[in-house]
C-alpha positions as CSV (number, residue, x, y, z in Angstrom):
1,M,140.9,32.9,258.2
2,N,138.7,33.7,261.2
3,E,141.4,35.0,263.5
4,D,139.9,38.5,263.3
5,S,136.5,37.8,264.8
6,A,137.0,40.5,267.5
7,H,137.3,43.2,264.9
8,F,134.6,42.0,262.5
9,P,131.5,40.5,264.1
10,P,130.0,37.5,262.2
11,V,127.7,38.4,259.4
12,D,124.9,36.3,258.0
13,S,126.2,34.0,255.3
14,L,122.9,33.9,253.4
15,K,122.4,37.7,253.2
16,T,126.0,38.5,252.3
17,G,126.1,35.7,249.7
18,L,122.9,36.8,248.0
19,R,124.1,40.4,248.0
20,G,127.6,39.4,246.7
21,C,129.3,41.1,249.6
22,C,132.5,40.3,251.6
23,P,132.0,37.4,254.0
24,R,134.1,39.1,256.7
25,C,132.8,42.7,256.8
26,G,129.6,42.5,254.7
27,N,130.4,45.8,253.0
28,G,132.9,45.2,250.2
29,K,132.0,43.5,246.9
30,L,132.8,39.9,246.4
31,F,132.5,39.8,242.6
32,N,134.3,41.5,239.8
33,G,131.8,41.4,237.0
34,L,129.1,38.7,236.8
35,L,130.9,35.7,238.3
36,G,134.6,36.5,238.7
37,L,136.0,37.1,242.2
38,K,137.8,40.2,243.1
39,P,141.3,39.6,244.5
40,R,140.5,41.2,247.8
41,C,137.8,43.2,249.6
42,A,138.0,47.0,249.1
43,A,136.5,47.7,252.5
44,C,138.4,45.4,254.9
45,G,141.2,44.0,252.8
46,L,140.3,40.3,253.1
47,D,142.2,38.3,250.5
48,Y,139.8,36.1,248.6
49,A,142.5,33.5,247.7
50,F,140.8,31.0,250.1
51,A,137.6,31.1,248.1
52,D,137.1,28.1,246.0
53,A,133.4,27.2,245.4
54,G,134.3,24.5,242.9
55,D,131.4,22.8,241.1
56,G,129.0,23.1,244.0
57,P,127.1,26.2,242.8
58,A,126.8,24.7,239.3
59,V,125.2,21.5,240.7
60,F,122.7,23.4,242.8
61,V,121.8,25.6,239.8
62,I,121.3,22.7,237.4
63,L,119.0,21.0,239.9
64,I,117.0,24.0,240.9
65,V,116.7,25.8,237.5
66,G,116.1,22.4,235.7
67,F,113.2,21.6,238.0
68,I,111.7,25.1,237.5
69,V,112.1,25.2,233.7
70,I,111.2,21.5,232.9
71,G,108.2,21.8,235.2
72,S,107.1,24.9,233.4
73,V,107.6,23.4,230.0
74,L,105.6,20.3,230.9
75,W,102.8,22.4,232.4
76,L,102.6,24.6,229.3
77,E,102.7,21.6,226.9
78,V,100.0,19.7,228.8
79,N,97.6,22.6,229.2
80,Y,98.1,24.6,225.9
81,S,100.1,22.5,223.5
82,P,101.9,25.4,221.8
83,P,104.3,25.0,218.9
84,I,107.9,24.1,219.6
85,W,109.2,27.6,218.5
86,L,107.1,29.1,221.4
87,H,108.8,26.8,223.9
88,I,112.2,27.9,222.6
89,L,111.3,31.6,222.5
90,L,110.0,31.5,226.1
91,F,112.3,29.0,227.9
92,A,115.7,29.6,226.3
93,P,116.0,33.2,227.7
94,L,114.4,32.1,231.0
95,T,116.9,29.3,231.5
96,I,119.9,31.6,230.7
97,I,118.7,34.4,233.0
98,L,117.8,32.1,235.9
99,S,121.0,30.1,235.6
100,L,123.3,33.2,235.7
101,L,121.4,34.8,238.6
102,A,121.2,31.6,240.6
103,L,124.9,30.8,239.9
104,R,126.0,34.2,241.3
105,W,123.8,33.7,244.4
106,C,124.9,30.1,245.0
107,K,128.6,31.0,244.5
108,G,128.3,33.9,246.9
109,I,126.6,31.8,249.6
110,L,129.0,29.0,249.4
111,I,132.0,31.3,249.6
112,A,130.5,33.1,252.6
113,M,129.9,29.7,254.3
114,Q,133.5,28.7,253.5
115,Y,134.8,31.7,255.3
116,R,132.4,31.5,258.2
117,H,133.2,27.8,258.9
118,N,136.9,28.1,258.1
119,A,136.6,25.4,255.4
120,R,139.9,24.2,253.8
121,E,141.0,21.5,251.4
122,G,140.9,18.0,252.7
123,R,144.2,16.5,253.9
124,L,145.2,13.0,254.7
125,S,147.8,13.9,257.3
126,R,148.1,16.7,259.9
127,D,151.4,18.2,258.6
């Protein structure tokens, strides 16, 4: 995966992941649509078959977005005691938007880190 380091200098995993760019060249797009991966980079031709973020991004998003939304709900309830429909009106769209944005960012960062650190599936023997 990283055999081509002479042709493509290392790029920052955080920046390329947040922008949704190719982890090798930093120019091509990583995503096809909102969360689907493209088959390969249009700029450098890197095959994205190695990329498997699994459930990692979802776990981070649940923890981070949950903390933000539940903290906001509790603060609003304690300070202003609005009716339940106002909670739903405010926090349902906020939760959906934050979750989708954060999921895309986390998935991009984890895939960029997989590429940079040459991560592979775990094996029990060295075949």
